[in-house]
Structure formats: C-alpha cells, structure tokens
N, C-alpha and C positions, 0 to 999 in steps of 0.2 A: 579485708586489710585494714589494720589499725592505722588511724590518722595520728601523726605525731605533731608537736609543736612546730617542728620545722617546716611541716607541710602547711600550717595554717597561718603562722605568724608572717606577716609581710613588711611591718615596720622594722627600720634599722634601729639597733640599739646605740644609742648616742650618749652624750654627756648631758643631754637635755631630757633624760628620762624623768617622767613625771614624779611628784613626790611619792616615794615608794611606800611610806608608811600609810599614807592615805589610800593609795591603790590597795594595799594588801588588809586594810582594816576589816574587811569581811572575815577574815580568818580568826579574829579574835572571839567572837560568840562561837565558831566551830571548834575552837580551843576548849572552851567550857564545856561544849556539848560532848567532846571526846573525852574529856575527864570524866563527866558524869556517865558517860557509857562504860568506862572502865569501873566506875563504882558500881554500876549495875551488874558487871561480871564478877564482882567481888575481888577485883585486883587491889591489893592493899594500897592506901593513900601514904606511901612511904617514898621520899624522894628518889633512893637508888632504885627501887623497884619499878617506878614509873619511868626513870630515865632508861634505864637498862632494857626497857621494852623497845626502845628504839633500836638498840643494837641486835636485839633478837630478830626484829622484823628485817633488819638489814640483811641478816645472815639468811633469811628466807628468800630474798630478793637474789642473793649470790646462788642459792640452791636452785632456784627456778631458772637462773641463766645457765647453769651448768647442765640441768635437764633439757633446756631449750637447744643448746648445742648438741646434746646427744640424741635429740629427736625424741625425747619423752615428755615434752611440754610444749605449750603453745605460747606465742608472745603475750597473749592475755594473761597468762599466769604471772609473767614477770610484771606486767602492768598492775595486776591486783596486789601483788606483794609490795610493789614500790608505793602504791597507795597506803597500804599499812604503814609503811615507813612515815609517810607524811602525817597520817593521823596519830601515830604514836608520838612523834615529836610534837604535835600540837597538844596532845594529852600531857606530855612532859612539861611543856611550857605552861600549861594550866597548873600542874603540881607545884611548880616553882613561883608561881605568881607572876609570870611573864606575860607580855603581850606579844604574840608571835609577829604582828606587824611591825612592831618596833625592833625586835631581834632581828629579823631578816633585813629591814631597812638599814640598821646599823651595821650589819655585816656586809651589805651590799656596797655601802659607801667605802668600805675598806677594800673589799674583793675586787670591786669594779676598776679600782686604780692599779691593779697589778698588770 
C-alpha cells in the first residue's frame, strides 16, 4: 500500500508555517537539474515547449486515473505521472529563470488565505 502525505504528516497547518521559501529552497537545484535533463533528452530550450510539457504530463496523470478507475492501472502509475508533473514544472521554472521556492512560497501566501 502506498503511503500518502496525509498518512505521515502530523503537524497542523497554521498561520505559523515556517518560512516557506527557505523550506523549499532544495527545489531550486533540482529545477536546474530537471532543465539539464530535458537538454539531455534534446527537448528544445523554448519557453512554450518547456512550459507545455507540464500540461502534457498533467494529461498523463488524468489518463492514469482513468485507467486506475477502470482497473487497468495501479496507484503507483498515478503517483509516477504526478511526479512527472512536478519535475516538468521544475524544468519550466528553470527555463523561465524562476526559483521554484520563491514561486511556490509567493503563491502559498495568496492561496493559503482563501
């Protein structure tokens, strides 16, 4: 059985969340590595190509979920595809010259207040 974050996280989310950008700073070098990996795969260094890769991978998550509901896939397939979405988003951030830690932290400040 796959462990989910809900199974492992015991701390409550409060307004006192630690500095999110600092917490996520380890994503920044991974972003560069994901960008270099796409270079290795000869994915063109063009903004729209690298950004649409996120949408492509998101579609694969949906496909895996459909197959899971039909009994033609395992939860691990969904998990793997979702991981690809995260990695594609990191590579897109690298392409656009953004620090993922700052992007996520800035959005969390807005989204968490809704």
